MMTF fields as JSON, N, C-alpha, C and O atoms, coordinates in Angstrom:
{
  "mmtfVersion": "1.0.0",
  "mmtfProducer": "UNKNOWN",
  "numBonds": 299,
  "numAtoms": 300,
  "numGroups": 75,
  "numChains": 1,
  "numModels": 1,
  "chainsPerModel": [1],
  "groupsPerChain": [75],
  "chainIdList": ["A"],
  "bondAtomList": [4, 2, 8, 6, 12, 10, 16, 14, 20, 18, 24, 22, 28, 26, 32, 30, 36, 34, 40, 38, 44, 42, 48, 46, 52, 50, 56, 54, 60, 58, 64, 62, 68, 66, 72, 70, 76, 74, 80, 78, 84, 82, 88, 86, 92, 90, 96, 94, 100, 98, 104, 102, 108, 106, 112, 110, 116, 114, 120, 118, 124, 122, 128, 126, 132, 130, 136, 134, 140, 138, 144, 142, 148, 146, 152, 150, 156, 154, 160, 158, 164, 162, 168, 166, 172, 170, 176, 174, 180, 178, 184, 182, 188, 186, 192, 190, 196, 194, 200, 198, 204, 202, 208, 206, 212, 210, 216, 214, 220, 218, 224, 222, 228, 226, 232, 230, 236, 234, 240, 238, 244, 242, 248, 246, 252, 250, 256, 254, 260, 258, 264, 262, 268, 266, 272, 270, 276, 274, 280, 278, 284, 282, 288, 286, 292, 290, 296, 294],
  "bondOrderList": [1, 1, 1, 1, 1, 1, 1, 1, 1, 1, 1, 1, 1, 1, 1, 1, 1, 1, 1, 1, 1, 1, 1, 1, 1, 1, 1, 1, 1, 1, 1, 1, 1, 1, 1, 1, 1, 1, 1, 1, 1, 1, 1, 1, 1, 1, 1, 1, 1, 1, 1, 1, 1, 1, 1, 1, 1, 1, 1, 1, 1, 1, 1, 1, 1, 1, 1, 1, 1, 1, 1, 1, 1, 1],
  "groupList": [{"groupName": "MET", "atomNameList": ["N", "CA", "C", "O"], "elementList": ["N", "C", "C", "O"], "formalChargeList": [0, 0, 0, 0], "bondAtomList": [1, 0, 2, 1, 3, 2], "bondOrderList": [1, 1, 2], "singleLetterCode": "M", "chemCompType": "L-PEPTIDE LINKING"}, {"groupName": "GLN", "atomNameList": ["N", "CA", "C", "O"], "elementList": ["N", "C", "C", "O"], "formalChargeList": [0, 0, 0, 0], "bondAtomList": [1, 0, 2, 1, 3, 2], "bondOrderList": [1, 1, 2], "singleLetterCode": "Q", "chemCompType": "L-PEPTIDE LINKING"}, {"groupName": "ALA", "atomNameList": ["N", "CA", "C", "O"], "elementList": ["N", "C", "C", "O"], "formalChargeList": [0, 0, 0, 0], "bondAtomList": [1, 0, 2, 1, 3, 2], "bondOrderList": [1, 1, 2], "singleLetterCode": "A", "chemCompType": "L-PEPTIDE LINKING"}, {"groupName": "LEU", "atomNameList": ["N", "CA", "C", "O"], "elementList": ["N", "C", "C", "O"], "formalChargeList": [0, 0, 0, 0], "bondAtomList": [1, 0, 2, 1, 3, 2], "bondOrderList": [1, 1, 2], "singleLetterCode": "L", "chemCompType": "L-PEPTIDE LINKING"}, {"groupName": "ASP", "atomNameList": ["N", "CA", "C", "O"], "elementList": ["N", "C", "C", "O"], "formalChargeList": [0, 0, 0, 0], "bondAtomList": [1, 0, 2, 1, 3, 2], "bondOrderList": [1, 1, 2], "singleLetterCode": "D", "chemCompType": "L-PEPTIDE LINKING"}, {"groupName": "GLY", "atomNameList": ["N", "CA", "C", "O"], "elementList": ["N", "C", "C", "O"], "formalChargeList": [0, 0, 0, 0], "bondAtomList": [1, 0, 2, 1, 3, 2], "bondOrderList": [1, 1, 2], "singleLetterCode": "G", "chemCompType": "PEPTIDE LINKING"}, {"groupName": "ARG", "atomNameList": ["N", "CA", "C", "O"], "elementList": ["N", "C", "C", "O"], "formalChargeList": [0, 0, 0, 0], "bondAtomList": [1, 0, 2, 1, 3, 2], "bondOrderList": [1, 1, 2], "singleLetterCode": "R", "chemCompType": "L-PEPTIDE LINKING"}, {"groupName": "VAL", "atomNameList": ["N", "CA", "C", "O"], "elementList": ["N", "C", "C", "O"], "formalChargeList": [0, 0, 0, 0], "bondAtomList": [1, 0, 2, 1, 3, 2], "bondOrderList": [1, 1, 2], "singleLetterCode": "V", "chemCompType": "L-PEPTIDE LINKING"}, {"groupName": "PRO", "atomNameList": ["N", "CA", "C", "O"], "elementList": ["N", "C", "C", "O"], "formalChargeList": [0, 0, 0, 0], "bondAtomList": [1, 0, 2, 1, 3, 2], "bondOrderList": [1, 1, 2], "singleLetterCode": "P", "chemCompType": "L-PEPTIDE LINKING"}, {"groupName": "PHE", "atomNameList": ["N", "CA", "C", "O"], "elementList": ["N", "C", "C", "O"], "formalChargeList": [0, 0, 0, 0], "bondAtomList": [1, 0, 2, 1, 3, 2], "bondOrderList": [1, 1, 2], "singleLetterCode": "F", "chemCompType": "L-PEPTIDE LINKING"}, {"groupName": "SER", "atomNameList": ["N", "CA", "C", "O"], "elementList": ["N", "C", "C", "O"], "formalChargeList": [0, 0, 0, 0], "bondAtomList": [1, 0, 2, 1, 3, 2], "bondOrderList": [1, 1, 2], "singleLetterCode": "S", "chemCompType": "L-PEPTIDE LINKING"}, {"groupName": "ILE", "atomNameList": ["N", "CA", "C", "O"], "elementList": ["N", "C", "C", "O"], "formalChargeList": [0, 0, 0, 0], "bondAtomList": [1, 0, 2, 1, 3, 2], "bondOrderList": [1, 1, 2], "singleLetterCode": "I", "chemCompType": "L-PEPTIDE LINKING"}, {"groupName": "GLU", "atomNameList": ["N", "CA", "C", "O"], "elementList": ["N", "C", "C", "O"], "formalChargeList": [0, 0, 0, 0], "bondAtomList": [1, 0, 2, 1, 3, 2], "bondOrderList": [1, 1, 2], "singleLetterCode": "E", "chemCompType": "L-PEPTIDE LINKING"}, {"groupName": "CYS", "atomNameList": ["N", "CA", "C", "O"], "elementList": ["N", "C", "C", "O"], "formalChargeList": [0, 0, 0, 0], "bondAtomList": [1, 0, 2, 1, 3, 2], "bondOrderList": [1, 1, 2], "singleLetterCode": "C", "chemCompType": "L-PEPTIDE LINKING"}, {"groupName": "THR", "atomNameList": ["N", "CA", "C", "O"], "elementList": ["N", "C", "C", "O"], "formalChargeList": [0, 0, 0, 0], "bondAtomList": [1, 0, 2, 1, 3, 2], "bondOrderList": [1, 1, 2], "singleLetterCode": "T", "chemCompType": "L-PEPTIDE LINKING"}, {"groupName": "HIS", "atomNameList": ["N", "CA", "C", "O"], "elementList": ["N", "C", "C", "O"], "formalChargeList": [0, 0, 0, 0], "bondAtomList": [1, 0, 2, 1, 3, 2], "bondOrderList": [1, 1, 2], "singleLetterCode": "H", "chemCompType": "L-PEPTIDE LINKING"}, {"groupName": "LYS", "atomNameList": ["N", "CA", "C", "O"], "elementList": ["N", "C", "C", "O"], "formalChargeList": [0, 0, 0, 0], "bondAtomList": [1, 0, 2, 1, 3, 2], "bondOrderList": [1, 1, 2], "singleLetterCode": "K", "chemCompType": "L-PEPTIDE LINKING"}, {"groupName": "TYR", "atomNameList": ["N", "CA", "C", "O"], "elementList": ["N", "C", "C", "O"], "formalChargeList": [0, 0, 0, 0], "bondAtomList": [1, 0, 2, 1, 3, 2], "bondOrderList": [1, 1, 2], "singleLetterCode": "Y", "chemCompType": "L-PEPTIDE LINKING"}, {"groupName": "TRP", "atomNameList": ["N", "CA", "C", "O"], "elementList": ["N", "C", "C", "O"], "formalChargeList": [0, 0, 0, 0], "bondAtomList": [1, 0, 2, 1, 3, 2], "bondOrderList": [1, 1, 2], "singleLetterCode": "W", "chemCompType": "L-PEPTIDE LINKING"}],
  "groupTypeList": [0, 1, 2, 3, 2, 4, 2, 5, 6, 6, 7, 8, 1, 4, 7, 2, 7, 7, 5, 9, 4, 4, 10, 3, 11, 2, 12, 13, 14, 14, 8, 8, 3, 10, 10, 7, 15, 1, 8, 7, 12, 6, 0, 2, 2, 2, 2, 14, 6, 2, 0, 0, 16, 6, 1, 3, 2, 8, 17, 18, 6, 5, 7, 9, 8, 2, 12, 3, 16, 7, 6, 6, 10, 10, 5],
  "groupIdList": [1, 2, 3, 4, 5, 6, 7, 8, 9, 10, 11, 12, 13, 14, 15, 16, 17, 18, 19, 20, 21, 22, 23, 24, 25, 26, 27, 28, 29, 30, 31, 32, 33, 34, 35, 36, 37, 38, 39, 40, 41, 42, 43, 44, 45, 46, 47, 48, 49, 50, 51, 52, 53, 54, 55, 56, 57, 58, 59, 60, 61, 62, 63, 64, 65, 66, 67, 68, 69, 70, 71, 72, 73, 74, 75],
  "secStructList": [7, 2, 2, 2, 2, 2, 6, 6, 7, 7, 6, 6, 6, 6, 7, 7, 7, 3, 3, 3, 1, 7, 7, 6, 2, 2, 2, 2, 1, 1, 1, 7, 7, 3, 3, 3, 3, 7, 7, 2, 2, 2, 2, 2, 2, 2, 2, 2, 2, 2, 2, 2, 6, 6, 7, 7, 1, 1, 7, 7, 7, 7, 7, 7, 7, 7, 3, 3, 3, 7, 7, 4, 4, 4, 7],
  "xCoordList": [-0.695, -1.08, -0.598, -1.219, 0.51, 0.99, -0.013, -0.272, -0.579, -1.583, -2.808, -3.388, -3.205, -4.33, -3.991, -4.809, -2.786, -2.359, -2.331, -2.759, -1.824, -1.779, -3.179, -3.362, -4.166, -5.553, -6.287, -7.487, -5.564, -6.171, -6.92, -7.697, -6.703, -7.36, -6.415, -5.207, -6.979, -6.174, -6.383, -7.504, -5.284, -5.325, -5.047, -4.006, -5.899, -7.121, -8.398, -9.489, -8.303, -9.495, -10.5, -11.702, -10.027, -10.916, -10.985, -12.045, -9.868, -9.778, -8.945, -7.823, -9.501, -8.739, -7.985, -8.533, -6.74, -5.908, -5.365, -4.815, -5.531, -5.011, -4.257, -4.75, -3.052, -2.24, -2.262, -2.99, -1.452, -1.365, 0.098, 0.867, 0.492, 1.83, 2.635, 3.657, 2.225, 2.858, 4.38, 5.077, 4.885, 6.34, 6.861, 6.088, 8.162, 8.775, 8.423, 8.347, 8.212, 7.888, 6.569, 6.384, 5.648, 4.343, 4.474, 3.688, 5.446, 5.63, 6.309, 6.262, 6.938, 7.73, 6.987, 7.494, 5.788, 5.043, 4.457, 4.442, 3.983, 3.35, 1.936, 1.74, 0.943, 1.013, 1.358, 1.259, 1.76, 2.058, 0.859, -0.284, 1.133, 0.105, -0.434, 0.329, -1.751, -2.39, -2.216, -2.269, -2.006, -1.717, -2.056, -2.069, -2.331, -2.572, -1.224, -0.474, -0.927, 0.336, 0.109, -0.834, 0.968, 0.929, 2.23, 3.287, 2.176, 3.39, 4.186, 4.187, 4.846, 5.509, 6.544, 6.638, 7.314, 8.33, 7.691, 8.172, 6.61, 5.904, 5.304, 5.315, 4.783, 4.193, 5.255, 5.024, 6.399, 7.483, 7.995, 8.261, 8.133, 8.613, 7.628, 8.043, 6.343, 5.333, 5.312, 5.2, 5.418, 5.443, 6.688, 6.623, 7.806, 9.048, 8.931, 9.339, 8.371, 8.17, 7.259, 7.526, 6.188, 5.261, 5.973, 5.753, 6.813, 7.566, 8.519, 8.617, 9.221, 10.196, 9.518, 10.108, 8.282, 7.543, 6.685, 5.941, 6.799, 6.045, 4.536, 3.833, 4.059, 2.638, 1.909, 0.892, 2.382, 1.831, 0.786, 0.037, 0.71, -0.2, -1.563, -1.602, -2.68, -2.77, -2.6, -2.337, -2.749, -2.475, -2.169, -2.445, -1.606, -1.319, -1.95, -1.911, -2.527, -3.147, -2.759, -2.784, -2.407, -2.122, -2.951, -3.169, -3.409, -4.183, -3.355, -2.905, -3.17, -2.342, -3.108, -3.877, -2.911, -3.63, -3.075, -1.869, -3.975, -3.584, -3.961, -4.934, -3.186, -3.429, -3.458, -2.566, -4.483, -4.564, -3.754, -4.037, -2.743, -1.936, -2.527, -2.33, -3.241, -3.892, -2.909, -2.374, -2.68, -1.826, -2.625, -3.835, -2.007, -2.733, -3.386, -4.205, -3.061, -3.646, -5.124, -5.809, -5.6, -7.02, -7.811, -8.907, -7.243, -7.932, -7.919, -8.456],
  "yCoordList": [14.925, 15.423, 16.862, 17.65, 17.192, 18.575, 19.519, 20.603, 19.12, 19.956, 20.146, 21.232, 19.103, 19.241, 20.213, 21.06, 20.095, 21.014, 22.451, 23.381, 22.62, 23.962, 24.538, 25.755, 23.665, 24.101, 24.239, 24.512, 24.051, 24.211, 22.99, 23.086, 21.851, 20.619, 19.804, 19.779, 19.136, 18.318, 16.838, 16.386, 16.101, 14.653, 14.002, 14.293, 13.156, 12.586, 13.255, 12.784, 14.326, 14.939, 15.406, 15.204, 16.027, 16.522, 15.579, 15.422, 14.954, 14.098, 12.856, 12.97, 11.681, 10.439, 10.198, 10.398, 9.773, 9.53, 8.11, 7.68, 7.382, 6.02, 5.916, 6.342, 5.347, 5.187, 3.748, 2.907, 3.482, 2.156, 1.821, 2.693, 0.616, 0.063, 0.019, -0.666, 0.708, 0.629, 0.715, -0.153, 1.756, 1.947, 2.332, 2.65, 2.3, 2.685, 4.111, 4.438, 4.947, 6.352, 6.48, 7.436, 5.53, 5.604, 5.719, 6.417, 5.05, 5.107, 6.392, 6.741, 7.092, 8.272, 9.592, 10.648, 9.536, 10.78, 11.246, 10.495, 12.468, 13.016, 13.439, 14.404, 12.723, 11.496, 10.3, 10.405, 9.166, 7.986, 7.594, 7.614, 7.242, 7.0, 5.573, 4.612, 5.439, 4.134, 3.745, 4.6, 2.448, 2.053, 0.59, -0.21, 0.248, -1.133, -1.765, -1.259, -2.866, -3.576, -4.745, -5.517, -4.877, -6.007, -6.799, -6.203, -8.123, -8.938, -8.897, -9.868, -7.796, -7.56, -8.633, -9.08, -9.051, -10.068, -11.389, -12.042, -11.783, -13.011, -12.887, -13.848, -11.717, -11.495, -11.62, -12.26, -11.016, -11.074, -12.499, -12.94, -13.219, -14.601, -15.48, -16.308, -15.315, -16.119, -15.8, -16.709, -14.535, -14.146, -14.7, -15.144, -14.671, -15.203, -16.708, -17.218, -17.423, -18.874, -19.161, -20.079, -18.387, -18.586, -18.346, -19.086, -17.334, -17.062, -18.2, -18.645, -18.671, -19.739, -21.041, -21.821, -21.271, -22.47, -22.237, -23.12, -21.042, -20.659, -20.83, -21.367, -20.367, -20.462, -19.146, -18.887, -18.328, -16.988, -16.892, -15.916, -17.871, -17.741, -18.311, -19.363, -17.705, -16.367, -15.26, -14.11, -15.602, -14.626, -15.402, -16.597, -14.713, -15.316, -14.448, -13.22, -15.086, -14.331, -14.968, -16.189, -14.135, -14.588, -13.783, -12.591, -14.391, -13.697, -13.712, -14.761, -12.534, -12.394, -11.601, -10.704, -11.918, -11.189, -9.773, -9.541, -8.86, -7.485, -7.25, -7.812, -6.422, -6.171, -4.665, -3.939, -4.209, -2.796, -2.557, -3.141, -1.695, -1.289, 0.024, 1.081, -0.057, 1.138, 1.906, 1.386, 3.166, 4.056, 5.311, 5.337, 6.31, 7.462, 8.371, 9.211, 8.241, 9.14, 8.856, 9.647, 7.732, 7.42, 7.314, 6.755, 7.854, 7.872, 6.557, 6.375],
  "zCoordList": [2.553, 3.847, 4.024, 4.736, 3.37, 3.443, 2.791, 3.314, 1.654, 0.978, 1.863, 1.894, 2.58, 3.507, 4.625, 4.983, 5.18, 6.237, 5.711, 6.395, 4.489, 3.891, 3.704, 3.736, 3.51, 3.327, 4.663, 4.693, 5.757, 7.077, 7.571, 8.521, 6.951, 7.377, 8.244, 8.011, 9.252, 10.162, 9.855, 9.626, 9.857, 9.65, 11.0, 11.59, 11.513, 10.964, 11.46, 11.14, 12.224, 12.812, 11.756, 11.924, 10.673, 9.624, 8.425, 7.82, 8.081, 6.893, 7.235, 7.728, 6.97, 7.12, 5.819, 4.735, 5.921, 4.744, 4.806, 5.82, 3.685, 3.575, 2.266, 1.221, 2.321, 1.126, 0.641, 1.169, -0.37, -0.952, -1.182, -1.587, -0.942, -1.117, 0.17, 0.217, 1.197, 2.516, 2.463, 2.988, 1.832, 1.781, 3.162, 4.065, 3.307, 4.584, 4.97, 6.154, 3.99, 4.253, 5.011, 5.764, 4.822, 5.482, 6.994, 7.635, 7.558, 9.009, 9.458, 10.637, 8.53, 8.881, 8.695, 9.073, 8.115, 7.917, 9.244, 10.219, 9.277, 10.479, 10.129, 9.39, 10.656, 11.446, 10.545, 9.323, 11.136, 10.329, 9.454, 9.911, 8.202, 7.191, 7.242, 7.144, 7.397, 7.224, 5.77, 4.885, 5.513, 4.146, 3.918, 4.854, 2.661, 2.268, 1.942, 1.106, 2.604, 2.394, 1.455, 1.633, 0.456, -0.464, -0.327, -0.117, -0.44, -0.328, -1.643, -2.4, -1.902, -3.185, -3.497, -4.64, -2.513, -2.76, -3.184, -4.11, -2.51, -2.889, -4.278, -5.047, -4.604, -5.92, -7.014, -8.04, -6.794, -7.778, -7.94, -9.058, -6.837, -6.903, -7.665, -8.476, -7.421, -8.117, -9.607, -10.429, -9.961, -11.376, -12.069, -13.215, -11.375, -11.944, -12.165, -13.208, -11.177, -11.344, -12.533, -13.308, -12.684, -13.806, -15.135, -16.094, -15.203, -16.435, -16.738, -17.881, -15.721, -15.927, -16.38, -17.127, -15.927, -16.31, -17.558, -17.983, -18.135, -19.337, -19.125, -19.982, -17.981, -17.641, -17.89, -17.246, -18.779, -18.957, -20.069, -20.106, -20.979, -22.115, -21.766, -21.128, -22.131, -22.71, -21.664, -22.014, -20.395, -19.331, -18.057, -17.958, -17.106, -15.806, -14.744, -14.824, -13.756, -12.675, -11.351, -11.2, -10.415, -9.069, -8.093, -8.309, -7.044, -6.019, -4.734, -4.274, -4.179, -2.987, -1.937, -2.282, -0.667, 0.379, 0.541, 0.46, 0.765, 1.093, 2.551, 3.053, 3.211, 4.629, 4.873, 4.435, 5.569, 5.918, 7.18, 8.225, 7.084, 8.24, 8.747, 8.147, 9.842, 10.382, 11.243, 12.222, 10.856, 11.626, 11.96, 11.739, 12.465, 13.007, 11.965, 12.338, 10.679, 9.678, 9.409, 8.761, 9.906, 9.679, 10.977, 11.008, 12.035, 13.316, 13.92, 15.012]
}
């Protein structure tokens, strides 16, 4: 968003910005960054359980819900 500001663009009036991973920093940017939130702790726990049960061969796949956290960077 700083590069956009340096180029004379306004967020979100000129450019909508959406991030991924929804880190704590997303809420602290100016304006606050809209972001996709993933349940990282649940993902890690499920992967660990699969490893412990040796359910990884030939591959392991888990499906987890993602949630869009809409903040001011996307209008």
